[in-house]
C-alpha positions as CSV (number, residue, x, y, z in Angstrom):
1,M,14.7,-30.5,25.3
2,P,14.9,-28.7,22.0
3,H,17.2,-25.6,21.7
4,R,15.6,-22.5,23.2
5,G,15.8,-20.9,19.8
6,I,13.2,-23.4,18.5
7,R,10.9,-22.6,21.5
8,F,11.3,-18.9,20.7
9,V,10.3,-19.5,17.1
10,H,7.1,-21.3,17.9
11,A,6.1,-18.6,20.4
12,A,6.9,-15.8,17.9
13,V,4.9,-17.6,15.2
14,L,1.8,-17.6,17.5
15,V,2.2,-13.9,18.5
16,F,2.8,-12.8,14.9
17,S,-0.2,-14.7,13.6
18,V,-2.5,-13.0,16.0
19,V,-1.1,-9.5,15.3
20,L,-1.1,-10.0,11.5
21,S,-4.7,-11.3,11.6
22,F,-5.8,-8.3,13.7
23,L,-4.2,-5.9,11.3
24,L,-5.5,-7.7,8.2
25,L,-9.1,-7.8,9.5
26,R,-9.0,-4.1,10.6
27,Q,-7.8,-3.2,7.1
28,L,-10.4,-5.3,5.4
29,D,-13.2,-3.9,7.6
30,E,-12.3,-0.4,6.6
31,G,-12.5,-1.3,2.9
32,E,-15.0,-4.1,2.6
33,M,-18.0,-5.5,4.5
34,L,-16.7,-8.5,6.5
35,G,-18.6,-11.7,6.1
36,N,-19.9,-11.1,2.5
37,S,-19.9,-13.9,-0.1
38,A,-20.3,-11.6,-3.1
39,L,-20.4,-8.0,-4.3
40,V,-22.9,-7.2,-7.1
41,Q,-22.2,-3.8,-8.7
42,V,-25.1,-2.3,-10.7
43,V,-23.5,-0.1,-13.3
44,D,-26.4,0.9,-15.6
45,T,-30.2,0.9,-15.9
46,D,-32.6,1.1,-18.8
47,D,-35.0,3.1,-16.6
48,S,-37.7,0.5,-17.0
49,T,-38.0,0.1,-13.2
50,T,-38.1,2.5,-10.3
51,G,-35.9,2.5,-7.3
52,S,-38.8,1.3,-5.1
53,Q,-39.4,-1.6,-7.4
54,V,-35.8,-2.7,-7.3
55,I,-35.9,-2.5,-3.4
56,R,-39.0,-4.7,-3.4
57,A,-37.4,-7.2,-5.7
58,V,-34.3,-7.4,-3.5
59,E,-36.5,-7.9,-0.4
60,L,-38.4,-10.8,-2.0
61,L,-35.1,-12.5,-3.2
62,S,-33.6,-12.1,0.3
63,A,-36.7,-13.6,2.0
64,E,-37.0,-16.4,-0.6
65,M,-33.3,-17.5,-0.4
66,Q,-32.9,-16.7,3.3
67,V,-29.8,-14.5,2.6
68,G,-28.9,-11.0,3.6
69,V,-28.5,-8.3,0.9
70,A,-27.1,-4.9,1.8
71,R,-26.4,-1.8,-0.3
72,E,-23.5,0.3,0.8
73,I,-23.6,4.1,0.4
74,S,-20.9,6.5,1.6
75,D,-21.8,9.2,4.1
76,L,-22.5,12.5,2.4
77,K,-20.5,14.7,4.8
78,D,-17.9,12.2,6.1
79,P,-17.2,9.6,3.4
80,D,-13.8,8.6,4.7
81,R,-14.9,7.5,8.1
82,V,-18.7,6.7,7.9
83,R,-20.7,4.5,5.6
84,H,-24.3,3.5,5.5
85,L,-25.6,0.0,5.0
86,Y,-29.2,-0.5,3.8
87,V,-30.1,-4.1,4.7
88,A,-32.6,-6.7,3.6
89,A,-32.2,-9.4,6.4
90,G,-34.0,-12.3,4.7
91,D,-34.1,-14.4,7.8
92,S,-35.0,-13.1,11.3
93,E,-32.2,-15.3,12.8
94,S,-29.6,-14.2,10.3
95,R,-26.5,-12.2,11.0
96,T,-27.9,-9.2,9.0
97,A,-31.1,-9.3,11.1
98,T,-28.9,-9.0,14.2
99,W,-27.3,-5.9,12.6
100,L,-30.6,-4.3,12.1
101,A,-31.4,-4.8,15.7
102,N,-28.1,-4.1,17.4
103,G,-25.9,-2.3,14.8
104,Y,-22.9,-3.5,12.8
105,P,-20.2,-5.1,14.8
106,A,-17.3,-3.0,13.5
107,F,-13.9,-4.7,13.8
108,S,-12.1,-1.4,13.3
109,S,-12.7,1.4,15.8
110,R,-11.6,3.9,13.2
111,Y,-14.5,3.3,10.8
112,E,-18.3,3.6,11.5
113,T,-21.0,1.6,9.8
114,R,-24.6,2.8,10.2
115,I,-27.3,0.2,9.6
116,H,-30.7,1.0,8.0
117,P,-33.5,-1.1,6.6
118,I,-33.3,-1.3,2.8
119,S,-36.8,0.3,2.5
120,D,-35.3,3.6,3.7
121,L,-33.7,3.9,0.2
122,G,-37.0,5.0,-1.2
123,Q,-36.7,6.1,-4.8
124,R,-32.9,6.4,-4.8
125,D,-31.2,5.5,-8.1
126,P,-30.6,1.7,-8.0
127,R,-27.1,1.9,-9.3
128,G,-24.5,1.1,-6.7
129,Q,-22.9,-1.7,-4.6
130,Y,-24.9,-4.6,-3.1
131,Y,-23.2,-7.0,-0.7
132,V,-24.6,-10.6,-0.4
133,F,-24.3,-12.5,2.9
134,G,-25.1,-16.1,2.3
135,P,-24.2,-18.9,-0.1
136,A,-22.1,-18.1,-3.1
137,E,-25.0,-18.9,-5.6
138,A,-27.1,-16.1,-4.0
139,G,-24.8,-13.5,-5.7
140,N,-25.5,-15.0,-9.1
141,A,-29.2,-15.1,-8.3
142,L,-29.2,-11.4,-7.3
143,M,-27.4,-10.5,-10.5
144,A,-29.9,-12.4,-12.6
145,K,-32.8,-10.7,-10.8
146,F,-31.2,-7.3,-11.6
147,S,-30.9,-8.3,-15.2
148,D,-34.6,-9.1,-15.3
149,L,-35.3,-5.6,-14.0
150,G,-33.4,-4.0,-16.8
151,L,-30.2,-3.4,-14.8
152,T,-26.7,-4.1,-15.9
153,A,-24.6,-5.6,-13.1
154,T,-21.2,-7.2,-12.5
155,I,-20.2,-9.6,-9.7
156,S,-17.0,-10.0,-7.7
157,H,-16.0,-11.8,-4.6
158,P,-13.9,-9.4,-2.5
159,L,-13.0,-11.9,0.2
160,S,-12.1,-14.7,-2.1
161,Y,-8.5,-16.0,-2.1
162,E,-7.9,-14.8,-5.7
163,E,-9.0,-11.2,-5.1
164,L,-7.3,-10.9,-1.7
165,A,-4.0,-12.3,-3.2
166,G,-4.2,-9.7,-6.0
167,K,-5.0,-6.9,-3.6
168,Y,-2.4,-7.7,-1.0
169,S,0.5,-9.0,-3.1
170,D,2.5,-5.8,-2.6
171,D,1.0,-4.8,0.7
172,P,3.3,-4.2,3.8
173,L,1.4,-7.0,5.6
174,F,2.3,-9.5,2.9
175,W,5.9,-8.4,3.1
176,A,5.7,-8.9,6.9
177,L,4.5,-12.5,6.4
178,C,7.4,-13.2,4.0
179,V,10.0,-11.7,6.2
180,V,8.8,-13.5,9.3
181,A,8.6,-16.8,7.4
182,L,12.2,-16.3,6.4
183,A,13.2,-15.4,9.9
184,A,11.4,-18.6,11.2
185,V,13.3,-20.7,8.7
186,T,16.7,-19.1,9.6
187,T,16.3,-19.3,13.3
188,T,14.9,-22.9,13.3
189,G,17.8,-24.0,11.1
190,A,20.4,-22.3,13.3
191,S,18.9,-23.7,16.5
192,V,18.9,-27.3,15.2
193,L,22.5,-27.0,14.0
194,L,23.5,-25.7,17.4
195,S,22.1,-28.9,18.9
196,A,24.0,-31.2,16.5
197,K,25.9,-32.9,19.3
198,A,22.7,-33.7,21.3
199,Y,21.2,-35.2,18.1
200,G,24.4,-37.3,17.7
201,V,23.9,-38.7,21.2
202,L,20.3,-39.7,20.3
203,R,21.6,-41.4,17.2
204,L,24.1,-43.3,19.3
205,Q,21.1,-44.5,21.4
206,G,19.4,-45.8,18.3
207,V,16.7,-43.1,17.9
208,S,15.6,-42.8,14.2
209,L,15.2,-39.5,12.3
210,I,11.4,-39.5,12.7
211,G,11.9,-40.5,16.4
212,V,14.1,-37.5,17.0
213,V,11.6,-35.2,15.4
214,L,8.7,-36.7,17.3
215,R,10.7,-36.4,20.5
216,D,11.2,-32.7,19.9
217,L,7.5,-32.2,19.2
218,R,6.5,-34.0,22.4
219,Q,8.8,-31.8,24.4
220,L,7.4,-28.7,22.7
221,R,3.8,-29.8,23.4
222,F,3.6,-28.3,26.9
223,F,5.3,-25.1,25.8
224,W,2.9,-24.7,22.9
225,L,-0.2,-25.2,25.2
226,M,1.2,-22.7,27.7
227,S,2.0,-20.1,25.0
228,L,-1.4,-20.6,23.4
229,G,-3.2,-20.1,26.7
230,I,-1.3,-16.9,27.6
231,L,-1.7,-15.5,24.1
232,A,-5.4,-16.4,24.0
233,T,-6.0,-14.6,27.4
234,A,-4.1,-11.5,26.3
235,S,-5.9,-11.4,22.9
236,L,-9.3,-11.8,24.5
237,F,-8.6,-9.0,26.9
238,F,-7.3,-6.6,24.2
239,L,-10.1,-7.4,21.7
240,G,-12.7,-6.9,24.4
241,L,-11.4,-3.5,25.1
242,Y,-10.9,-2.6,21.4
243,N,-14.2,-3.6,19.8
244,G,-16.2,-5.7,22.2
245,F,-15.1,-9.1,20.7
246,A,-16.5,-8.2,17.3
247,W,-15.7,-10.9,14.6
248,F,-13.9,-12.9,17.2
249,G,-14.6,-16.2,15.4
250,L,-13.3,-14.8,12.1
251,L,-10.1,-13.6,13.9
252,V,-9.6,-17.1,15.3
253,I,-10.0,-18.7,11.9
254,V,-7.6,-16.3,10.2
255,T,-5.1,-16.6,13.0
256,A,-5.3,-20.4,12.8
257,V,-4.6,-20.3,9.0
258,I,-1.6,-18.1,9.3
259,A,-0.2,-19.9,12.4
260,T,-0.7,-23.3,10.6
261,L,1.1,-22.0,7.5
262,L,4.1,-20.7,9.4
263,T,4.2,-23.7,11.7
264,L,4.4,-26.1,8.7
265,V,7.3,-24.0,7.4
266,V,9.0,-24.3,10.8
267,L,8.4,-28.0,11.0
268,A,9.6,-28.6,7.5
269,T,12.8,-26.7,8.2
270,H,13.3,-28.6,11.5
271,L,12.9,-32.0,9.7
272,A,15.1,-31.0,6.8
273,V,18.0,-29.8,9.0
274,I,17.8,-32.9,11.3
275,G,17.8,-35.0,8.1
276,M,21.0,-33.2,7.0
277,I,22.6,-33.9,10.3
278,F,21.7,-37.6,10.0
279,K,23.7,-37.8,6.8
280,L,26.9,-37.7,8.8
281,E,28.5,-40.7,10.4
282,I,27.7,-41.0,14.1
283,L,31.2,-40.3,15.4
284,P,31.6,-36.9,13.6
285,S,28.1,-36.1,14.7
286,L,29.1,-36.7,18.3
287,K,31.9,-34.2,17.8
288,G,29.4,-31.6,16.6
289,E,30.6,-31.6,13.0
290,L,28.2,-30.7,10.3
291,P,27.8,-31.7,6.6
292,S,29.5,-28.5,5.6
293,R,28.7,-28.6,1.8
294,T,25.0,-29.2,2.2
295,A,24.7,-26.9,5.2
296,T,26.5,-24.1,3.5
297,I,24.4,-24.4,0.4
298,G,21.3,-24.4,2.6
299,V,22.4,-21.3,4.5
300,Y,23.2,-19.3,1.4
301,L,19.9,-20.4,-0.2
302,V,18.3,-18.6,2.7
303,R,20.8,-15.8,3.0
304,I,20.7,-14.6,-0.6
305,P,16.9,-14.2,-0.7
306,A,17.1,-12.6,2.7
307,L,19.5,-10.0,1.3
308,L,17.2,-9.4,-1.7
309,L,14.2,-9.1,0.6
310,A,16.1,-6.8,3.0
311,L,17.1,-4.5,0.1
312,A,13.5,-4.3,-1.2
313,V,12.1,-3.6,2.3
314,A,14.8,-1.0,2.9
315,A,13.7,0.7,-0.4
316,N,10.1,0.7,0.9
317,V,11.2,2.1,4.2
318,T,13.1,5.0,2.6
319,L,10.2,5.7,0.2
320,A,7.6,5.7,3.1
321,S,10.0,7.8,5.2
322,R,10.2,10.5,2.5
323,D,6.4,10.4,2.0
324,V,5.7,10.8,5.7
325,A,8.2,13.7,5.9
326,T,6.7,15.3,2.9
327,R,3.2,15.1,4.2
328,Q,4.3,16.4,7.5
329,E,5.8,19.5,5.8
330,N,2.6,20.0,3.9
331,Q,0.3,20.0,7.0
332,D,0.5,23.8,7.3
333,A,-0.8,24.3,3.7
334,Y,-3.8,22.1,4.5
335,S,-4.5,23.6,7.9
336,S,-4.9,27.0,6.1
337,L,-7.9,25.6,4.1
338,G,-10.2,25.5,7.1
339,D,-13.5,23.8,6.2
340,A,-12.8,23.6,2.5
341,V,-14.3,20.5,0.8
342,S,-14.1,18.7,-2.5
343,I,-17.0,16.7,-4.1
344,R,-17.1,13.1,-5.1
345,L,-19.2,12.2,-8.2
346,S,-21.3,9.1,-8.5
347,G,-19.8,6.3,-10.4
348,A,-23.3,5.3,-11.4
349,F,-23.1,7.6,-14.4
350,A,-19.9,6.1,-15.8
351,M,-21.8,5.0,-18.9
352,H,-23.8,8.2,-19.1
353,L,-21.1,10.9,-18.9
354,D,-23.1,13.3,-21.1
355,E,-25.9,13.4,-18.5
356,L,-23.4,13.8,-15.7
357,N,-21.5,16.6,-17.5
358,G,-24.8,18.3,-18.5
359,R,-26.0,18.5,-14.9
360,V,-22.8,19.0,-12.9
361,G,-20.7,21.0,-15.4
362,P,-22.9,24.1,-15.7
363,W,-23.4,24.2,-11.9
364,L,-19.7,24.2,-11.3
365,R,-19.2,26.9,-14.0
366,E,-21.7,29.2,-12.2
367,A,-20.1,28.5,-8.8
368,D,-16.8,29.4,-10.5
369,R,-18.3,32.6,-11.8
370,R,-19.4,33.5,-8.3
371,G,-15.9,32.8,-6.9
372,E,-17.0,29.9,-4.7
373,I,-14.5,27.3,-6.0
374,V,-10.8,26.8,-6.5
375,V,-10.0,24.8,-9.6
376,V,-6.6,23.0,-9.6
377,G,-6.6,20.4,-12.4
378,R,-3.4,18.5,-13.1
379,R,-1.7,17.2,-16.2
380,D,1.7,15.6,-16.7
381,L,4.1,17.9,-18.5
382,Q,6.0,15.3,-20.5
383,L,2.9,13.5,-21.6
384,S,1.1,16.8,-22.5
385,V,4.0,18.3,-24.5
386,S,5.3,15.1,-26.0
387,N,6.8,16.7,-29.1
388,V,9.5,18.4,-27.0
389,H,12.0,16.7,-24.7
390,L,11.0,18.4,-21.4
391,P,12.0,17.5,-17.9
392,A,9.5,15.9,-15.6
393,G,6.9,18.3,-14.2
394,E,3.2,19.2,-14.0
395,I,0.8,21.5,-15.6
396,L,-1.8,23.0,-13.2
397,I,-5.1,24.2,-14.8
398,V,-6.4,26.7,-12.4
399,N,-8.9,29.6,-12.2
400,D,-8.5,33.2,-11.1
401,T,-9.5,32.3,-7.5
402,Y,-6.4,30.2,-7.3
403,L,-4.2,33.2,-7.9
404,A,-6.1,35.1,-5.3
405,E,-5.3,32.5,-2.7
406,Q,-1.9,31.3,-3.7
407,E,1.2,33.4,-4.3
408,V,2.9,33.1,-7.7
409,F,5.7,35.6,-8.6
410,D,7.1,36.8,-11.8
411,L,10.8,37.3,-12.6
412,K,10.8,40.7,-10.8
413,G,9.2,39.3,-7.7
414,R,5.8,40.8,-8.4
415,R,2.8,38.6,-7.6
416,Y,0.4,37.5,-10.3
417,T,-3.1,38.5,-9.2
418,S,-6.6,37.4,-9.9
419,E,-8.5,39.2,-12.6
420,G,-11.8,37.8,-11.4
421,A,-12.9,41.1,-9.9
422,T,-12.7,43.0,-13.2
423,N,-15.8,44.2,-15.1
424,K,-14.8,42.2,-18.2
425,A,-16.9,39.3,-19.2
426,P,-15.1,36.0,-18.5
427,D,-15.2,34.9,-22.2
428,S,-13.7,38.2,-23.3
429,R,-10.5,37.8,-21.3
430,T,-7.4,35.8,-22.1
431,V,-6.2,32.5,-20.7
432,R,-2.8,33.1,-19.0
433,V,-0.1,30.5,-19.5
434,I,2.5,31.1,-16.8
435,V,5.7,29.2,-17.6
436,P,8.6,28.9,-15.2
437,E,11.8,30.6,-16.4
438,S,13.6,27.3,-16.7
439,L,11.1,26.3,-19.4
440,S,10.7,29.7,-21.1
441,S,12.3,28.5,-24.3
442,H,9.4,26.1,-24.8
443,T,6.6,28.6,-24.2
444,S,5.0,28.2,-27.6
445,S,4.9,24.4,-27.4
446,I,3.5,24.6,-23.9
447,S,0.8,27.1,-24.9
448,K,-0.2,24.8,-27.7
449,A,-0.5,21.9,-25.3
450,A,-2.6,24.1,-22.9
451,D,-5.0,24.7,-25.8
452,E,-5.4,20.9,-26.3
453,I,-5.9,20.3,-22.6
454,I,-8.8,22.8,-22.0
455,N,-10.2,22.4,-25.5
456,P,-9.5,18.8,-26.5
457,S,-12.3,18.5,-29.1
458,G,-11.4,21.8,-30.8
459,K,-15.1,22.7,-30.9
460,N,-14.7,25.9,-28.9
461,Q,-13.8,29.1,-30.7
462,K,-10.1,30.0,-30.9
463,I,-9.0,30.6,-27.3
464,P,-6.9,33.7,-26.7
465,F,-3.7,32.8,-24.8
466,E,-1.3,35.2,-23.1
467,A,2.2,33.9,-22.1
468,H,3.9,35.0,-18.9
469,I,7.1,33.9,-17.1
470,S,7.4,33.0,-13.5
471,K,10.4,32.9,-11.2
472,T,12.1,29.5,-10.9
473,G,12.1,27.7,-7.6
474,Q,8.5,28.2,-6.5
475,H,6.5,25.5,-4.8
476,L,2.8,25.8,-5.4
477,F,-0.1,24.2,-3.5
478,G,-2.1,21.6,-5.5
479,Y,-5.0,21.2,-2.9
480,N,-4.7,17.4,-3.1
481,S,-1.9,14.8,-3.1
482,G,-2.2,14.1,-6.8
483,A,-3.0,10.5,-6.3
484,L,-5.8,10.5,-8.8
485,T,-3.7,11.9,-11.7
486,Y,-0.8,10.4,-13.7
487,S,2.7,11.5,-13.1
488,S,5.8,10.3,-15.0
489,S,8.1,11.0,-12.1
490,F,6.0,10.0,-9.1
491,S,4.0,6.9,-8.0
492,P,0.3,7.4,-7.1
493,D,1.2,6.8,-3.4
494,Q,3.7,9.7,-3.2
495,D,2.4,13.1,-2.0
496,R,2.5,15.9,-4.6
497,S,0.6,18.5,-2.7
498,L,3.3,21.0,-3.2
499,V,4.4,21.1,-6.9
500,R,7.8,22.6,-7.8
501,D,7.8,25.0,-10.8
502,P,4.6,23.9,-12.4
503,V,3.2,25.4,-15.6
504,L,0.0,27.4,-14.7
505,V,-2.8,27.6,-17.2
506,V,-5.1,30.3,-15.6
507,V,-8.7,30.1,-17.0
508,P,-11.0,33.1,-16.2
509,N,-13.6,32.3,-13.5
510,G,-16.7,30.9,-15.1
511,S,-15.6,31.2,-18.7
512,H,-16.7,28.8,-21.4
513,F,-13.0,28.1,-22.3
514,L,-13.2,25.2,-19.8
515,T,-15.9,22.8,-21.0
516,N,-18.6,21.1,-18.9
517,D,-16.7,17.8,-19.0
518,G,-13.5,19.7,-18.1
519,Y,-15.2,20.8,-14.9
520,T,-16.5,17.3,-14.0
521,S,-13.2,15.7,-15.0
522,F,-11.4,17.9,-12.5
523,A,-14.1,17.4,-9.9
524,S,-13.6,13.6,-10.2
525,Q,-9.9,14.1,-9.4
526,E,-10.8,16.1,-6.2
527,A,-9.4,19.1,-8.0
528,V,-12.5,21.4,-7.5
529,V,-12.5,22.8,-4.0
530,F,-15.3,24.7,-2.3
531,N,-14.2,27.1,0.4
532,D,-17.7,26.9,2.1
533,P,-19.3,23.5,2.4
534,D,-22.7,25.2,2.6
535,D,-22.4,26.2,-1.0
536,V,-22.5,22.5,-1.9
537,S,-25.2,21.5,0.6
538,K,-27.5,24.2,-0.7
539,A,-26.9,23.2,-4.4
540,L,-27.7,19.6,-3.7
541,K,-31.2,20.7,-2.8
542,S,-31.8,23.6,-5.1
543,E,-30.2,22.1,-8.2
544,G,-31.3,18.5,-7.6
545,L,-27.7,17.1,-7.7
546,H,-28.2,14.3,-5.1
547,P,-28.0,11.5,-7.8
548,Y,-24.7,12.9,-9.2
549,I,-22.8,13.8,-6.0
550,T,-22.3,11.1,-3.5
551,A,-20.1,12.8,-0.9
552,I,-18.7,16.1,0.3
553,S,-15.1,15.4,1.5
554,P,-13.3,17.8,3.8
555,V,-9.9,18.4,2.2
556,G,-8.0,18.8,5.4
557,Q,-9.5,15.7,7.0
558,K,-8.8,13.5,4.0
559,N,-5.1,14.7,4.1
560,A,-4.9,13.8,7.8
561,L,-6.3,10.3,7.0
562,E,-3.8,9.8,4.2
563,Y,-1.0,10.9,6.6
564,R,-2.2,8.4,9.2
565,N,-2.2,5.6,6.6
566,V,1.3,6.3,5.3
567,S,2.6,6.5,8.9
568,Y,1.1,3.1,9.6
569,K,2.8,1.7,6.4
570,L,6.1,3.1,7.6
571,R,5.7,1.4,11.0
572,V,5.0,-1.9,9.4
573,Q,7.8,-1.6,6.9
574,T,10.2,-0.6,9.7
575,F,9.2,-3.8,11.6
576,N,9.8,-5.8,8.4
577,L,13.3,-4.2,8.0
578,A,14.1,-5.0,11.7
579,V,13.1,-8.7,11.2
580,A,15.1,-8.8,7.9
581,A,18.1,-7.6,9.8
582,I,17.7,-10.4,12.3
583,V,17.5,-12.9,9.5
584,L,20.8,-11.5,8.1
585,L,22.3,-11.7,11.6
586,V,21.4,-15.3,12.1
587,A,22.3,-16.4,8.6
588,G,25.7,-14.6,8.8
589,V,26.5,-16.3,12.1
590,G,25.3,-19.6,10.7
591,V,27.7,-19.4,7.7
592,C,30.6,-18.8,10.0
593,L,29.6,-21.5,12.4
594,I,29.4,-24.1,9.7
595,Y,32.7,-22.9,8.2
596,A,34.5,-22.9,11.6
597,R,33.2,-26.4,12.6
598,K,34.3,-27.9,9.3
599,N,37.7,-26.2,9.1
600,A,38.6,-25.9,12.8
601,Q,41.7,-28.1,12.7
602,S,43.1,-26.6,9.5
603,I,42.5,-23.1,10.8
604,F,44.4,-23.9,14.0
605,V,47.3,-25.5,12.1
606,R,47.6,-22.6,9.7
607,H,47.5,-20.2,12.6
608,I,50.4,-21.9,14.5
609,S,52.3,-22.1,11.2
610,G,52.3,-18.3,11.0
611,W,49.5,-17.6,8.5
612,C,48.0,-14.2,8.8
613,Y,44.2,-13.8,9.6
614,A,43.2,-12.8,6.0
615,S,45.2,-15.6,4.4
616,N,43.8,-18.1,6.9
617,H,40.2,-17.2,5.9
618,R,40.8,-16.1,2.4
619,F,38.0,-18.2,0.8
620,I,35.1,-17.1,3.0
621,L,36.3,-13.5,3.0
622,A,36.5,-13.5,-0.8
623,V,33.0,-15.0,-1.0
624,E,31.5,-12.5,1.5
625,T,33.3,-9.5,-0.1
626,S,31.9,-10.5,-3.5
627,I,28.3,-10.8,-2.1
628,A,28.6,-7.4,-0.3
629,F,29.9,-5.8,-3.5
630,V,27.1,-7.2,-5.7
631,F,24.4,-6.1,-3.3
632,A,25.9,-2.7,-2.7
633,T,26.0,-2.0,-6.4
634,R,22.8,-3.8,-7.5
635,V,20.3,-0.9,-6.9
636,P,22.6,1.8,-8.4
637,F,23.3,-0.4,-11.4
638,E,19.6,-1.0,-12.0
639,A,18.9,2.7,-11.7
640,W,21.7,3.4,-14.3
641,Q,20.2,0.8,-16.7
642,Q,16.8,2.4,-16.2
643,R,18.1,5.9,-17.0
644,Q,19.7,4.6,-20.2
645,E,16.4,3.1,-21.3
646,L,14.6,6.3,-20.5
647,K,17.2,8.3,-22.5
648,E,16.6,6.1,-25.5
649,L,12.8,6.6,-25.2
650,A,13.2,10.3,-24.8
651,S,15.4,10.6,-27.9
652,A,12.7,8.8,-29.8
653,G,10.1,11.3,-28.5
654,T,8.3,8.7,-26.4
655,P,6.9,9.7,-23.0
656,A,8.3,7.8,-20.1
657,P,6.2,4.6,-19.5
658,F,7.3,4.3,-15.9
659,E,8.7,6.5,-13.2
660,P,12.5,6.6,-13.0
661,T,14.3,5.4,-9.9
662,H,15.8,8.2,-7.9
663,I,18.5,7.2,-5.5
664,T,18.6,9.8,-2.7
665,A,21.1,10.3,0.1
666,L,18.7,8.4,2.4
667,D,18.6,5.5,-0.1
668,A,22.3,5.4,-0.4
669,A,22.8,5.5,3.4
670,M,20.2,2.7,3.8
671,I,21.9,0.4,1.3
672,A,25.3,1.1,2.6
673,G,24.1,0.5,6.2
674,L,22.4,-2.7,5.3
675,V,25.5,-4.1,3.4
676,A,27.8,-2.9,6.2
677,F,25.6,-4.7,8.8
678,E,25.5,-7.9,6.8
679,F,29.3,-7.9,6.1
680,G,30.1,-6.7,9.7
681,V,28.1,-9.6,11.2
682,V,30.2,-12.1,9.2
683,L,33.5,-10.4,10.2
684,L,32.6,-10.3,13.9
685,A,31.3,-13.9,13.9
686,L,34.3,-15.1,12.0
687,A,36.6,-13.3,14.4
688,F,34.8,-14.8,17.4
689,F,35.1,-18.4,16.1
690,H,38.7,-17.8,15.1
691,R,39.6,-16.7,18.5
692,R,38.1,-19.8,20.1
693,I,39.9,-22.0,17.7
694,V,43.4,-20.5,18.2
695,R,42.9,-20.7,22.0
696,G,42.7,-24.4,21.6
697,K,38.9,-24.7,22.1
698,V,38.3,-26.5,18.8
699,S,35.8,-28.8,20.3
700,E,33.7,-26.0,21.7
701,V,33.1,-24.2,18.4
C-alpha cells in the first residue's frame, strides 16, 4: 500500500480542484457572461442606422445562424450588483431561449442578471457590449453585420485561454494553484522517499520500475473512487443549496481540467522519485539508503522556489492586510455620506468626447452652482509639479461644497470655510490653493501646476489664485478609493480614501474656471458626488442625459463591495501562505532526512569521538544559514536598490515611473517569521534525526 502521504495528496488534489473551480466560476460570473464564445464591442456609429434597425438586424442574424446574441447593460441604480441582458435567442431550443423563459442561471449568488427580449431596447444607442453564444465564427459574422450598418466594432473572446491567462496571471487564485502544485510535488516526493525500504523489497522480488508505479496506482484506485464519490456527493449538496445546480456541467469540466493537471504533476513526481530510488543497488535500497546527491538536488530544486513563492505570498498577505485595515478604518467616513451617489459615464462616447463634454459638463456646472455636488478630483503631486523635487503626495481639486462638508484647518487651527453662500458671482472670486505647511516653500510652483490642471489648454482668462497654508498632519476624505487615478506611491488596489496632507485647489462652485471636460473627467473618475440621488434621476429625464449616463452608483455601497473583495483576497492569500509554509516544512524535513540517511554512520562515529553538535553537522548548517541569510536580506536589498534608482531619477527631474517598495514593520515581521520558521524546521528536524542516530538507531532513520 502506498504511503498515507500519497493518499492524502490525491484526496487534497480532488478537494482543491473543486474549491478552485467554484471560486473561479463565481468570479467569472460576476465579471463576464458564462458560456459566451465572443464579445463584440460597438464603439462608434456613423448615425446612418437607428437603434431599432440594429436590433432587427441582430434578431435576423441570430435566427439565421441559430445563435444567441445578448447585449449587456448595467443597472441604472445598482450597477455593482445587477445587470440586464437583452437577448435574441435565435433558436427556441437554445440556452438563451431557456433564459428568456426561466431567467439566467446565475452561478454567483452575489450578482443578479435580469433577462429581457432584445426588442425591449427600442431606440437605445446601439453602442455597447454584445455577447455571442454559439460557434466562434458567429462573433465575426456579427461584427461584419455591424460594419454593414455603419457601426465600428471590435471583437474579443473573454473566456479563451489567452485572455483568461492574461487576466488571472497575478490573481490570488493562480497563486493558489501554484502553491498547491508545489505542495503536491513536495509531499509526494517525501512520501515516496519514506517508503524507500518497501520499494527495495519489491525490487528484490523482481518488480520493475513501471511495475512498481502501476502497483501503487492499482492500490490507489479504490481510494480514488471512494474519495471521488464522497466529494461528488458533498459538492452536489452544496451547489444545490447555493445556486440550484447552475452551470453544474461547466463546474465539472473545469474541475476535471484542474484535477487532471495536478494529478499529472503528482504522478510525474511519483515516477521521478521512484526512478531515483531505482538508481541505487538493491542492498543499499533494502537498508533505506537514498541516492543522496540526486535527492538533495531535487529537494533544493523544490525548496528554493518554495521559499521565493512563500516570500512573494507573504508580501501579498501583508499588502492585503494593510488594505483591509485601512478600509476598515475608513468605514466611518463612508457611512457619514448616507445616500450619496456618483455617476458613471457611457463609454460609447469615447470617440466623441466633445459631444459628451458639451452635454454633461454644463449640467454638472449648474448642479455645482446650486450646491448639489461635491467635486473631489485627484492629481499626483510629483507628476503635476515635475520641475521641483517634491515628496509623494496628491493634489485634490475640490469645490466650495467640499470645504462645507470636510474640516480643513489653517496654522492657527481655524477652519477654512466655503464661500459658496456669498453674493459674489463665482467667476469673480479667486481659486484658493491651500498648501500644507510642509510644502509651503514650493507654493509658487504648486500654484502654477494648479493653473495647468484646471486650465490645461490655456484658453480661459487668467485665473486669479490665492495661496493659503494648512496645518500639517491632516487626513482629508477623498470620497473614493482613488483606484481610477494615478499615484506614484500607491498601487491602484490600495485604498486612498483618506489622503494625508494633500494640496487643495478650491474652485468656486459653478465657476467657469473648471472647464466642461474638467467636470466630465472628474465624473469619469467617480470624483463628482451627488448628496441626493434624486437630483440625478430628475436630470436624466429633464436634461435628456440617458445616453450619456449609464449608472448611478451609491458611494457607500461601492466601498462596501470593495471591502468585501479585498477581504476575500486576503483570505485566499492567507490560505496560500499556510500551504507555502507546509511546503517549507516538508522540504526542510526532507533535506534533513536525506542528509541523515546518507551520513548516519559518519555522524555516529564523529559523535562518539567527541565532536560537538555544530562541528558534526557543519556542512548542512552552513548551507542552511546561507540560505536563511539570503532570503532574509533579499527584499530589503531589492528595496534599497529601488530607492537608489528612484533617487537617480529624482535628481534628473524625472517623475517616478513606479511606486517605491515600502517595508513596514508588518513586512519585516512577516519576512523574519518566515525565515525563522524555515530555518527552525531544519534545526528541529536535524536535532531529531541526530538524536535517533546517537541512540544507536541508525537503521531507523
